[in-house]
Backbone of each chain as nested JSON, in Angstrom:
{
  "chains": [
    {"id": "A", "residues": [
      {"number": 1, "name": "MET", "atoms": {"N": [0.86, -1.201, 0.0], "CA": [0.0, 0.0, 0.0], "C": [0.889, 1.242, 0.0]}},
      {"number": 2, "name": "PRO", "atoms": {"N": [0.578, 2.219, -0.846], "CA": [1.4, 3.449, -0.903], "C": [1.414, 4.193, 0.421]}},
      {"number": 3, "name": "LYS", "atoms": {"N": [2.538, 4.871, 0.657], "CA": [2.667, 5.699, 1.862], "C": [2.56, 7.18, 1.488]}},
      {"number": 4, "name": "PHE", "atoms": {"N": [2.071, 7.947, 2.445], "CA": [1.887, 9.389, 2.244], "C": [2.363, 10.144, 3.478]}},
      {"number": 5, "name": "MET", "atoms": {"N": [2.915, 11.332, 3.227], "CA": [3.208, 12.271, 4.305], "C": [2.35, 13.499, 4.036]}},
      {"number": 6, "name": "ASP", "atoms": {"N": [1.474, 13.815, 4.979], "CA": [0.717, 15.045, 4.801], "C": [1.151, 16.063, 5.84]}},
      {"number": 7, "name": "VAL", "atoms": {"N": [0.94, 17.333, 5.477], "CA": [1.467, 18.438, 6.268], "C": [0.341, 19.432, 6.546]}},
      {"number": 8, "name": "HIS", "atoms": {"N": [0.254, 19.835, 7.803], "CA": [-0.687, 20.874, 8.233], "C": [0.127, 22.059, 8.731]}},
      {"number": 9, "name": "HIS", "atoms": {"N": [-0.185, 23.248, 8.228], "CA": [0.442, 24.465, 8.736], "C": [-0.568, 25.17, 9.647]}},
      {"number": 10, "name": "ASN", "atoms": {"N": [-0.161, 26.247, 10.239], "CA": [-1.082, 27.082, 11.027], "C": [-1.673, 26.343, 12.227]}},
      {"number": 11, "name": "MET", "atoms": {"N": [-0.875, 25.453, 12.827], "CA": [-1.323, 24.732, 14.021], "C": [-0.543, 25.203, 15.255]}},
      {"number": 12, "name": "LYS", "atoms": {"N": [-0.159, 26.469, 15.241], "CA": [0.622, 26.994, 16.368], "C": [-0.108, 26.781, 17.688]}},
      {"number": 13, "name": "GLY", "atoms": {"N": [0.639, 26.34, 18.664], "CA": [0.082, 26.164, 19.99], "C": [-0.624, 24.843, 20.212]}},
      {"number": 14, "name": "ILE", "atoms": {"N": [-0.596, 23.964, 19.2], "CA": [-1.253, 22.665, 19.362], "C": [-0.679, 21.949, 20.591]}},
      {"number": 15, "name": "THR", "atoms": {"N": [-1.561, 21.338, 21.361], "CA": [-1.141, 20.618, 22.569], "C": [-1.083, 19.117, 22.294]}},
      {"number": 16, "name": "ARG", "atoms": {"N": [-0.45, 18.416, 23.21], "CA": [-0.378, 16.954, 23.104], "C": [-1.797, 16.368, 23.06]}},
      {"number": 17, "name": "GLU", "atoms": {"N": [-2.68, 16.912, 23.875], "CA": [-4.054, 16.39, 23.934], "C": [-4.791, 16.635, 22.618]}},
      {"number": 18, "name": "GLN", "atoms": {"N": [-4.584, 17.821, 22.026], "CA": [-5.248, 18.122, 20.75], "C": [-4.718, 17.235, 19.625]}},
      {"number": 19, "name": "LEU", "atoms": {"N": [-3.404, 16.995, 19.623], "CA": [-2.822, 16.123, 18.594], "C": [-3.369, 14.707, 18.744]}},
      {"number": 20, "name": "LEU", "atoms": {"N": [-3.423, 14.237, 19.978], "CA": [-3.928, 12.886, 20.241], "C": [-5.388, 12.774, 19.838]}},
      {"number": 21, "name": "GLN", "atoms": {"N": [-6.185, 13.79, 20.176], "CA": [-7.61, 13.751, 19.828], "C": [-7.802, 13.736, 18.31]}},
      {"number": 22, "name": "ALA", "atoms": {"N": [-7.041, 14.583, 17.61], "CA": [-7.156, 14.627, 16.147], "C": [-6.778, 13.274, 15.544]}},
      {"number": 23, "name": "HIS", "atoms": {"N": [-5.722, 12.669, 16.08], "CA": [-5.27, 11.365, 15.576], "C": [-6.336, 10.304, 15.849]}},
      {"number": 24, "name": "GLN", "atoms": {"N": [-6.905, 10.333, 17.038], "CA": [-7.933, 9.344, 17.376], "C": [-9.177, 9.526, 16.513]}},
      {"number": 25, "name": "ASP", "atoms": {"N": [-9.515, 10.781, 16.199], "CA": [-10.655, 11.033, 15.312], "C": [-10.403, 10.425, 13.929]}},
      {"number": 26, "name": "ASP", "atoms": {"N": [-9.168, 10.596, 13.443], "CA": [-8.816, 10.002, 12.146], "C": [-8.886, 8.475, 12.21]}},
      {"number": 27, "name": "LEU", "atoms": {"N": [-8.313, 7.908, 13.268], "CA": [-8.287, 6.445, 13.386], "C": [-9.699, 5.859, 13.426]}},
      {"number": 28, "name": "ALA", "atoms": {"N": [-10.63, 6.617, 13.999], "CA": [-11.99, 6.111, 14.186], "C": [-12.7, 5.867, 12.857]}},
      {"number": 29, "name": "ILE", "atoms": {"N": [-12.329, 6.622, 11.811], "CA": [-13.039, 6.484, 10.527], "C": [-12.134, 6.117, 9.361]}},
      {"number": 30, "name": "GLU", "atoms": {"N": [-10.836, 5.996, 9.607], "CA": [-9.89, 5.786, 8.503], "C": [-10.209, 4.538, 7.68]}},
      {"number": 31, "name": "GLY", "atoms": {"N": [-10.743, 3.514, 8.337], "CA": [-11.017, 2.255, 7.646], "C": [-12.043, 2.4, 6.534]}},
      {"number": 32, "name": "GLU", "atoms": {"N": [-12.872, 3.411, 6.633], "CA": [-13.905, 3.612, 5.609], "C": [-13.306, 3.997, 4.258]}},
      {"number": 33, "name": "GLU", "atoms": {"N": [-12.06, 4.481, 4.288], "CA": [-11.372, 4.844, 3.043], "C": [-10.148, 3.951, 2.796]}},
      {"number": 34, "name": "GLY", "atoms": {"N": [-9.979, 2.929, 3.632], "CA": [-8.82, 2.047, 3.474], "C": [-7.506, 2.699, 3.843]}},
      {"number": 35, "name": "VAL", "atoms": {"N": [-7.577, 3.733, 4.695], "CA": [-6.392, 4.495, 5.123], "C": [-5.95, 3.998, 6.494]}},
      {"number": 36, "name": "HIS", "atoms": {"N": [-4.65, 4.072, 6.761], "CA": [-4.183, 3.905, 8.145], "C": [-3.152, 4.981, 8.468]}},
      {"number": 37, "name": "PHE", "atoms": {"N": [-3.462, 5.785, 9.467], "CA": [-2.532, 6.814, 9.946], "C": [-1.585, 6.179, 10.955]}},
      {"number": 38, "name": "GLU", "atoms": {"N": [-0.292, 6.194, 10.632], "CA": [0.681, 5.485, 11.462], "C": [1.223, 6.353, 12.593]}},
      {"number": 39, "name": "SER", "atoms": {"N": [1.647, 7.562, 12.246], "CA": [2.248, 8.447, 13.245], "C": [1.986, 9.887, 12.854]}},
      {"number": 40, "name": "ALA", "atoms": {"N": [2.07, 10.764, 13.847], "CA": [1.998, 12.197, 13.59], "C": [2.992, 12.895, 14.508]}},
      {"number": 41, "name": "TRP", "atoms": {"N": [3.607, 13.945, 13.978], "CA": [4.597, 14.714, 14.726], "C": [4.211, 16.183, 14.634]}},
      {"number": 42, "name": "ALA", "atoms": {"N": [4.333, 16.899, 15.736], "CA": [3.923, 18.303, 15.742], "C": [4.981, 19.201, 16.374]}},
      {"number": 43, "name": "ASP", "atoms": {"N": [5.087, 20.399, 15.781], "CA": [5.927, 21.471, 16.311], "C": [5.004, 22.621, 16.702]}},
      {"number": 44, "name": "PRO", "atoms": {"N": [4.638, 22.717, 17.969], "CA": [3.695, 23.77, 18.385], "C": [4.222, 25.173, 18.123]}},
      {"number": 45, "name": "ASP", "atoms": {"N": [5.538, 25.366, 18.122], "CA": [6.101, 26.709, 17.941], "C": [5.912, 27.215, 16.508]}},
      {"number": 46, "name": "SER", "atoms": {"N": [6.23, 26.389, 15.531], "CA": [6.064, 26.831, 14.143], "C": [4.677, 26.478, 13.609]}},
      {"number": 47, "name": "GLY", "atoms": {"N": [3.984, 25.584, 14.307], "CA": [2.621, 25.247, 13.912], "C": [2.511, 24.254, 12.784]}},
      {"number": 48, "name": "VAL", "atoms": {"N": [3.539, 23.427, 12.6], "CA": [3.506, 22.435, 11.536], "C": [3.255, 21.045, 12.133]}},
      {"number": 49, "name": "VAL", "atoms": {"N": [2.414, 20.274, 11.441], "CA": [2.134, 18.894, 11.847], "C": [2.345, 17.999, 10.635]}},
      {"number": 50, "name": "TYR", "atoms": {"N": [3.072, 16.902, 10.831], "CA": [3.32, 15.913, 9.796], "C": [2.599, 14.627, 10.165]}},
      {"number": 51, "name": "CYS", "atoms": {"N": [1.886, 14.036, 9.197], "CA": [1.211, 12.759, 9.431], "C": [1.684, 11.741, 8.398]}},
      {"number": 52, "name": "LEU", "atoms": {"N": [2.096, 10.583, 8.876], "CA": [2.516, 9.491, 7.992], "C": [1.38, 8.481, 7.923]}},
      {"number": 53, "name": "SER", "atoms": {"N": [1.034, 8.092, 6.693], "CA": [-0.07, 7.136, 6.531], "C": [0.209, 6.143, 5.419]}},
      {"number": 54, "name": "GLU", "atoms": {"N": [-0.561, 5.071, 5.442], "CA": [-0.668, 4.16, 4.312], "C": [-2.075, 4.335, 3.773]}},
      {"number": 55, "name": "ALA", "atoms": {"N": [-2.212, 4.409, 2.455], "CA": [-3.537, 4.68, 1.894], "C": [-3.569, 4.316, 0.419]}},
      {"number": 56, "name": "PRO", "atoms": {"N": [-4.77, 4.104, -0.105], "CA": [-4.873, 3.818, -1.546], "C": [-4.579, 5.033, -2.409]}},
      {"number": 57, "name": "SER", "atoms": {"N": [-4.759, 6.238, -1.876], "CA": [-4.518, 7.454, -2.668], "C": [-4.39, 8.663, -1.748]}},
      {"number": 58, "name": "ALA", "atoms": {"N": [-3.834, 9.744, -2.279], "CA": [-3.754, 11.003, -1.534], "C": [-5.156, 11.542, -1.253]}},
      {"number": 59, "name": "GLU", "atoms": {"N": [-6.06, 11.314, -2.19], "CA": [-7.422, 11.809, -2.016], "C": [-8.113, 11.116, -0.835]}},
      {"number": 60, "name": "ALA", "atoms": {"N": [-7.827, 9.836, -0.659], "CA": [-8.418, 9.107, 0.466], "C": [-7.904, 9.669, 1.792]}},
      {"number": 61, "name": "VAL", "atoms": {"N": [-6.604, 9.985, 1.852], "CA": [-6.032, 10.603, 3.054], "C": [-6.751, 11.922, 3.342]}},
      {"number": 62, "name": "GLN", "atoms": {"N": [-6.899, 12.714, 2.296], "CA": [-7.508, 14.034, 2.474], "C": [-8.972, 13.924, 2.886]}},
      {"number": 63, "name": "ARG", "atoms": {"N": [-9.694, 12.962, 2.334], "CA": [-11.113, 12.825, 2.707], "C": [-11.262, 12.54, 4.196]}},
      {"number": 64, "name": "ILE", "atoms": {"N": [-10.392, 11.695, 4.74], "CA": [-10.476, 11.415, 6.184], "C": [-10.174, 12.687, 6.979]}},
      {"number": 65, "name": "HIS", "atoms": {"N": [-9.089, 13.371, 6.616], "CA": [-8.715, 14.59, 7.344], "C": [-9.813, 15.654, 7.25]}},
      {"number": 66, "name": "GLN", "atoms": {"N": [-10.443, 15.759, 6.095], "CA": [-11.52, 16.751, 5.938], "C": [-12.706, 16.411, 6.815]}},
      {"number": 67, "name": "ARG", "atoms": {"N": [-13.065, 15.132, 6.842], "CA": [-14.245, 14.727, 7.629], "C": [-14.017, 14.941, 9.119]}},
      {"number": 68, "name": "THR", "atoms": {"N": [-12.759, 14.873, 9.563], "CA": [-12.483, 15.056, 10.994], "C": [-12.114, 16.51, 11.298]}},
      {"number": 69, "name": "GLY", "atoms": {"N": [-12.246, 17.376, 10.27], "CA": [-12.135, 18.804, 10.55], "C": [-10.739, 19.38, 10.494]}},
      {"number": 70, "name": "HIS", "atoms": {"N": [-9.794, 18.626, 9.932], "CA": [-8.447, 19.197, 9.813], "C": [-7.852, 18.802, 8.458]}},
      {"number": 71, "name": "LYS", "atoms": {"N": [-8.312, 19.502, 7.446], "CA": [-7.827, 19.317, 6.074], "C": [-6.323, 19.582, 6.018]}},
      {"number": 72, "name": "ALA", "atoms": {"N": [-5.622, 18.722, 5.315], "CA": [-4.169, 18.906, 5.17], "C": [-3.876, 19.983, 4.133]}},
      {"number": 73, "name": "ASP", "atoms": {"N": [-2.77, 20.702, 4.341], "CA": [-2.35, 21.704, 3.363], "C": [-1.571, 21.076, 2.214]}},
      {"number": 74, "name": "GLU", "atoms": {"N": [-0.928, 19.958, 2.492], "CA": [-0.181, 19.223, 1.467], "C": [-0.334, 17.739, 1.75]}},
      {"number": 75, "name": "VAL", "atoms": {"N": [-0.452, 16.941, 0.701], "CA": [-0.403, 15.483, 0.848], "C": [0.56, 14.963, -0.205]}},
      {"number": 76, "name": "HIS", "atoms": {"N": [1.67, 14.406, 0.237], "CA": [2.691, 13.912, -0.691], "C": [2.795, 12.392, -0.637]}},
      {"number": 77, "name": "PRO", "atoms": {"N": [2.726, 11.74, -1.787], "CA": [3.111, 10.339, -1.793], "C": [4.601, 10.259, -1.455]}},
      {"number": 78, "name": "VAL", "atoms": {"N": [5.004, 9.289, -0.669], "CA": [6.434, 9.113, -0.36], "C": [6.818, 7.665, -0.675]}},
      {"number": 79, "name": "PRO", "atoms": {"N": [6.977, 7.395, -1.983], "CA": [7.265, 6.012, -2.389], "C": [8.645, 5.524, -1.953]}},
      {"number": 80, "name": "LEU", "atoms": {"N": [9.533, 6.462, -1.635], "CA": [10.884, 6.06, -1.2], "C": [11.015, 6.25, 0.301]}},
      {"number": 81, "name": "GLN", "atoms": {"N": [11.511, 5.228, 0.985], "CA": [11.746, 5.316, 2.429], "C": [13.028, 4.576, 2.782]}},
      {"number": 82, "name": "VAL", "atoms": {"N": [13.813, 5.184, 3.635], "CA": [14.98, 4.48, 4.192], "C": [14.939, 4.624, 5.702]}}
    ]},
    {"id": "B", "residues": [
      {"number": 1, "name": "MET", "atoms": {"N": [15.848, 12.317, 24.378], "CA": [16.522, 13.18, 23.399], "C": [15.46, 13.787, 22.48]}},
      {"number": 2, "name": "PRO", "atoms": {"N": [15.549, 15.091, 22.212], "CA": [14.552, 15.73, 21.336], "C": [14.522, 15.121, 19.936]}},
      {"number": 3, "name": "LYS", "atoms": {"N": [13.328, 15.162, 19.348], "CA": [13.167, 14.684, 17.976], "C": [13.008, 15.873, 17.036]}},
      {"number": 4, "name": "PHE", "atoms": {"N": [13.439, 15.661, 15.803], "CA": [13.372, 16.703, 14.775], "C": [12.879, 16.112, 13.465]}},
      {"number": 5, "name": "MET", "atoms": {"N": [12.124, 16.926, 12.723], "CA": [11.768, 16.591, 11.347], "C": [12.399, 17.663, 10.474]}},
      {"number": 6, "name": "ASP", "atoms": {"N": [13.285, 17.256, 9.581], "CA": [13.829, 18.25, 8.658], "C": [13.328, 17.975, 7.258]}},
      {"number": 7, "name": "VAL", "atoms": {"N": [13.295, 19.036, 6.469], "CA": [12.666, 18.988, 5.156], "C": [13.642, 19.534, 4.112]}},
      {"number": 8, "name": "HIS", "atoms": {"N": [13.758, 18.799, 3.02], "CA": [14.561, 19.226, 1.869], "C": [13.609, 19.413, 0.685]}},
      {"number": 9, "name": "HIS", "atoms": {"N": [13.689, 20.563, 0.037], "CA": [12.926, 20.784, -1.191], "C": [13.887, 20.649, -2.38]}},
      {"number": 10, "name": "ASN", "atoms": {"N": [13.34, 20.766, -3.563], "CA": [14.186, 20.78, -4.77], "C": [14.975, 19.496, -4.958]}},
      {"number": 11, "name": "MET", "atoms": {"N": [14.375, 18.368, -4.573], "CA": [15.035, 17.069, -4.767], "C": [14.289, 16.251, -5.823]}},
      {"number": 12, "name": "LYS", "atoms": {"N": [13.701, 16.952, -6.789], "CA": [12.943, 16.247, -7.827], "C": [13.794, 15.193, -8.52]}},
      {"number": 13, "name": "GLY", "atoms": {"N": [13.204, 14.035, -8.722], "CA": [13.886, 12.963, -9.436], "C": [14.802, 12.123, -8.577]}},
      {"number": 14, "name": "ILE", "atoms": {"N": [14.843, 12.394, -7.262], "CA": [15.709, 11.602, -6.39], "C": [15.355, 10.115, -6.52]}},
      {"number": 15, "name": "THR", "atoms": {"N": [16.371, 9.29, -6.59], "CA": [16.166, 7.848, -6.73], "C": [16.327, 7.167, -5.373]}},
      {"number": 16, "name": "ARG", "atoms": {"N": [15.865, 5.921, -5.318], "CA": [16.029, 5.13, -4.095], "C": [17.511, 5.037, -3.715]}},
      {"number": 17, "name": "GLU", "atoms": {"N": [18.361, 4.852, -4.717], "CA": [19.798, 4.709, -4.452], "C": [20.384, 6.019, -3.897]}},
      {"number": 18, "name": "GLN", "atoms": {"N": [19.95, 7.149, -4.445], "CA": [20.447, 8.445, -3.959], "C": [19.976, 8.72, -2.531]}},
      {"number": 19, "name": "LEU", "atoms": {"N": [18.726, 8.369, -2.241], "CA": [18.213, 8.575, -0.883], "C": [18.984, 7.697, 0.104]}},
      {"number": 20, "name": "LEU", "atoms": {"N": [19.202, 6.451, -0.298], "CA": [19.932, 5.524, 0.574], "C": [21.362, 6.001, 0.8]}},
      {"number": 21, "name": "GLN", "atoms": {"N": [22.009, 6.469, -0.278], "CA": [23.395, 6.948, -0.15], "C": [23.47, 8.161, 0.778]}},
      {"number": 22, "name": "ALA", "atoms": {"N": [22.529, 9.099, 0.615], "CA": [22.523, 10.294, 1.465], "C": [22.313, 9.903, 2.92]}},
      {"number": 23, "name": "HIS", "atoms": {"N": [21.403, 8.965, 3.156], "CA": [21.124, 8.508, 4.522], "C": [22.368, 7.825, 5.11]}},
      {"number": 24, "name": "GLN", "atoms": {"N": [23.017, 7.004, 4.313], "CA": [24.214, 6.303, 4.804], "C": [25.343, 7.284, 5.09]}},
      {"number": 25, "name": "ASP", "atoms": {"N": [25.462, 8.322, 4.272], "CA": [26.486, 9.353, 4.526], "C": [26.217, 10.043, 5.86]}},
      {"number": 26, "name": "ASP", "atoms": {"N": [24.937, 10.333, 6.134], "CA": [24.576, 10.948, 7.415], "C": [24.891, 9.999, 8.574]}},
      {"number": 27, "name": "LEU", "atoms": {"N": [24.496, 8.742, 8.421], "CA": [24.71, 7.769, 9.508], "C": [26.194, 7.615, 9.83]}},
      {"number": 28, "name": "ALA", "atoms": {"N": [27.027, 7.758, 8.808], "CA": [28.462, 7.523, 8.99], "C": [29.097, 8.541, 9.934]}},
      {"number": 29, "name": "ILE", "atoms": {"N": [28.541, 9.76, 10.02], "CA": [29.175, 10.795, 10.848], "C": [28.246, 11.364, 11.926]}},
      {"number": 30, "name": "GLU", "atoms": {"N": [26.997, 10.881, 11.975], "CA": [26.008, 11.482, 12.883], "C": [26.455, 11.438, 14.348]}},
      {"number": 31, "name": "GLY", "atoms": {"N": [27.19, 10.399, 14.709], "CA": [27.609, 10.233, 16.1], "C": [28.504, 11.358, 16.588]}},
      {"number": 32, "name": "GLU", "atoms": {"N": [29.189, 12.02, 15.669], "CA": [30.097, 13.108, 16.055], "C": [29.341, 14.305, 16.625]}},
      {"number": 33, "name": "GLU", "atoms": {"N": [28.031, 14.377, 16.319], "CA": [27.194, 15.46, 16.841], "C": [26.112, 14.93, 17.792]}},
      {"number": 34, "name": "GLY", "atoms": {"N": [26.175, 13.633, 18.097], "CA": [25.171, 13.062, 18.979], "C": [23.802, 12.942, 18.338]}},
      {"number": 35, "name": "VAL", "atoms": {"N": [23.772, 12.893, 17.0], "CA": [22.522, 12.824, 16.227], "C": [22.27, 11.373, 15.815]}},
      {"number": 36, "name": "HIS", "atoms": {"N": [20.994, 11.005, 15.695], "CA": [20.668, 9.746, 15.019], "C": [19.508, 9.966, 14.055]}},
      {"number": 37, "name": "PHE", "atoms": {"N": [19.764, 9.717, 12.781], "CA": [18.722, 9.798, 11.76], "C": [17.983, 8.468, 11.724]}},
      {"number": 38, "name": "GLU", "atoms": {"N": [16.666, 8.534, 11.999], "CA": [15.879, 7.31, 12.13], "C": [15.301, 6.845, 10.799]}},
      {"number": 39, "name": "SER", "atoms": {"N": [14.676, 7.76, 10.078], "CA": [14.018, 7.414, 8.824], "C": [14.016, 8.617, 7.907]}},
      {"number": 40, "name": "ALA", "atoms": {"N": [13.869, 8.335, 6.625], "CA": [13.702, 9.418, 5.648], "C": [12.688, 8.955, 4.613]}},
      {"number": 41, "name": "TRP", "atoms": {"N": [11.861, 9.915, 4.152], "CA": [10.823, 9.622, 3.167], "C": [10.961, 10.628, 2.03]}},
      {"number": 42, "name": "ALA", "atoms": {"N": [10.83, 10.161, 0.793], "CA": [11.008, 11.057, -0.35], "C": [9.877, 10.93, -1.357]}},
      {"number": 43, "name": "ASP", "atoms": {"N": [9.523, 12.089, -1.93], "CA": [8.571, 12.175, -3.031], "C": [9.334, 12.697, -4.249]}},
      {"number": 44, "name": "PRO", "atoms": {"N": [9.776, 11.809, -5.126], "CA": [10.571, 12.258, -6.279], "C": [9.815, 13.213, -7.197]}},
      {"number": 45, "name": "ASP", "atoms": {"N": [8.493, 13.12, -7.237], "CA": [7.717, 13.966, -8.149], "C": [7.709, 15.429, -7.701]}},
      {"number": 46, "name": "SER", "atoms": {"N": [7.462, 15.663, -6.408], "CA": [7.447, 17.054, -5.925], "C": [8.817, 17.474, -5.422]}},
      {"number": 47, "name": "GLY", "atoms": {"N": [9.701, 16.497, -5.212], "CA": [11.072, 16.821, -4.808], "C": [11.245, 17.141, -3.335]}},
      {"number": 48, "name": "VAL", "atoms": {"N": [10.332, 16.645, -2.491], "CA": [10.443, 16.9, -1.058], "C": [10.944, 15.643, -0.348]}},
      {"number": 49, "name": "VAL", "atoms": {"N": [11.841, 15.869, 0.614], "CA": [12.373, 14.769, 1.435], "C": [12.204, 15.154, 2.899]}},
      {"number": 50, "name": "TYR", "atoms": {"N": [11.692, 14.229, 3.701], "CA": [11.515, 14.418, 5.139], "C": [12.457, 13.465, 5.872]}},
      {"number": 51, "name": "CYS", "atoms": {"N": [13.176, 13.995, 6.867], "CA": [14.059, 13.156, 7.681], "C": [13.67, 13.294, 9.146]}},
      {"number": 52, "name": "LEU", "atoms": {"N": [13.491, 12.164, 9.799], "CA": [13.185, 12.14, 11.229], "C": [14.451, 11.773, 11.992]}},
      {"number": 53, "name": "SER", "atoms": {"N": [14.756, 12.554, 13.015], "CA": [15.984, 12.294, 13.775], "C": [15.781, 12.538, 15.258]}},
      {"number": 54, "name": "GLU", "atoms": {"N": [16.709, 12.012, 16.036], "CA": [16.881, 12.377, 17.44], "C": [18.191, 13.124, 17.521]}},
      {"number": 55, "name": "ALA", "atoms": {"N": [18.198, 14.225, 18.242], "CA": [19.415, 15.039, 18.273], "C": [19.398, 15.991, 19.455]}},
      {"number": 56, "name": "PRO", "atoms": {"N": [20.576, 16.467, 19.858], "CA": [20.605, 17.434, 20.949], "C": [20.07, 18.805, 20.543]}},
      {"number": 57, "name": "SER", "atoms": {"N": [20.081, 19.132, 19.245], "CA": [19.587, 20.437, 18.79], "C": [19.357, 20.411, 17.285]}},
      {"number": 58, "name": "ALA", "atoms": {"N": [18.578, 21.391, 16.815], "CA": [18.364, 21.541, 15.372], "C": [19.681, 21.855, 14.669]}},
      {"number": 59, "name": "GLU", "atoms": {"N": [20.54, 22.606, 15.347], "CA": [21.823, 22.983, 14.737], "C": [22.699, 21.742, 14.516]}},
      {"number": 60, "name": "ALA", "atoms": {"N": [22.62, 20.793, 15.441], "CA": [23.403, 19.562, 15.285], "C": [22.922, 18.774, 14.069]}},
      {"number": 61, "name": "VAL", "atoms": {"N": [21.599, 18.708, 13.888], "CA": [21.04, 18.035, 12.711], "C": [21.56, 18.703, 11.445]}},
      {"number": 62, "name": "GLN", "atoms": {"N": [21.493, 20.027, 11.43], "CA": [21.891, 20.764, 10.236], "C": [23.395, 20.602, 9.958]}},
      {"number": 63, "name": "ARG", "atoms": {"N": [24.206, 20.581, 10.998], "CA": [25.663, 20.42, 10.777], "C": [25.976, 19.101, 10.077]}},
      {"number": 64, "name": "ILE", "atoms": {"N": [25.288, 18.032, 10.481], "CA": [25.521, 16.748, 9.809], "C": [25.091, 16.823, 8.349]}},
      {"number": 65, "name": "HIS", "atoms": {"N": [23.886, 17.355, 8.112], "CA": [23.394, 17.444, 6.731], "C": [24.31, 18.32, 5.872]}},
      {"number": 66, "name": "GLN", "atoms": {"N": [24.816, 19.392, 6.465], "CA": [25.697, 20.273, 5.682], "C": [26.996, 19.568, 5.315]}},
      {"number": 67, "name": "ARG", "atoms": {"N": [27.55, 18.846, 6.293], "CA": [28.83, 18.171, 6.041], "C": [28.693, 17.083, 4.98]}},
      {"number": 68, "name": "THR", "atoms": {"N": [27.497, 16.5, 4.859], "CA": [27.308, 15.443, 3.856], "C": [26.737, 16.002, 2.552]}},
      {"number": 69, "name": "GLY", "atoms": {"N": [26.654, 17.338, 2.474], "CA": [26.338, 17.953, 1.187], "C": [24.873, 18.132, 0.886]}},
      {"number": 70, "name": "HIS", "atoms": {"N": [24.011, 17.97, 1.892], "CA": [22.584, 18.187, 1.619], "C": [21.951, 18.919, 2.796]}},
      {"number": 71, "name": "LYS", "atoms": {"N": [22.227, 20.229, 2.822], "CA": [21.667, 21.118, 3.844], "C": [20.138, 21.08, 3.79]}},
      {"number": 72, "name": "ALA", "atoms": {"N": [19.522, 21.017, 4.959], "CA": [18.056, 21.015, 5.015], "C": [17.515, 22.432, 4.816]}},
      {"number": 73, "name": "ASP", "atoms": {"N": [16.327, 22.526, 4.214], "CA": [15.679, 23.83, 4.052], "C": [14.92, 24.235, 5.313]}},
      {"number": 74, "name": "GLU", "atoms": {"N": [14.476, 23.259, 6.084], "CA": [13.787, 23.513, 7.349], "C": [14.197, 22.427, 8.332]}},
      {"number": 75, "name": "VAL", "atoms": {"N": [14.359, 22.801, 9.583], "CA": [14.558, 21.803, 10.646], "C": [13.603, 22.175, 11.782]}},
      {"number": 76, "name": "HIS", "atoms": {"N": [12.628, 21.306, 12.037], "CA": [11.622, 21.581, 13.07], "C": [11.772, 20.618, 14.238]}},
      {"number": 77, "name": "PRO", "atoms": {"N": [11.85, 21.154, 15.452], "CA": [11.693, 20.256, 16.59], "C": [10.262, 19.713, 16.569]}},
      {"number": 78, "name": "VAL", "atoms": {"N": [10.086, 18.44, 16.872], "CA": [8.73, 17.866, 16.933], "C": [8.558, 17.202, 18.301]}},
      {"number": 79, "name": "PRO", "atoms": {"N": [8.332, 18.038, 19.327], "CA": [8.234, 17.502, 20.682], "C": [6.989, 16.653, 20.909]}},
      {"number": 80, "name": "LEU", "atoms": {"N": [5.992, 16.813, 20.037], "CA": [4.77, 16.021, 20.187], "C": [4.719, 14.927, 19.131]}},
      {"number": 81, "name": "GLN", "atoms": {"N": [4.433, 13.711, 19.573], "CA": [4.305, 12.584, 18.637], "C": [3.195, 11.669, 19.1]}},
      {"number": 82, "name": "VAL", "atoms": {"N": [2.388, 11.233, 18.147], "CA": [1.398, 10.192, 18.455], "C": [1.528, 9.103, 17.409]}}
    ]}
  ]
}
């Protein structure tokens, strides 16, 4: 299954609890699009959040994020990993 | 140890072999700065590369990348992870 890294900007001040809640919201419905969100990393100071997922398409990743209220600003396929 | 996500742009067309070589070059000297590069993900089409590391500082991450010839465009501490 292809992997994707999506990026959210403008998340300055995000807390551990907010990141966890957003991730749990995604996990709760991700199966409906065949997506799995593996990890997310956040920098509260610059307001950037990175999410790593496996999914059938970038559009499927975005549909889950949109439904849970946090549309990604970028969704990149990352076919290469080391 | 703090975690960091650094981002490289303008890497369009990067191959699996080039990503692996760059990662191995970093691993070869990372210990001199107390850094450990855990994973890297690349999108050859948009030319973006993400590197996840543990390090004492963003400057330490950047020093390793600079010495191996691929300075990062952004280095973000990512204190929050889920």
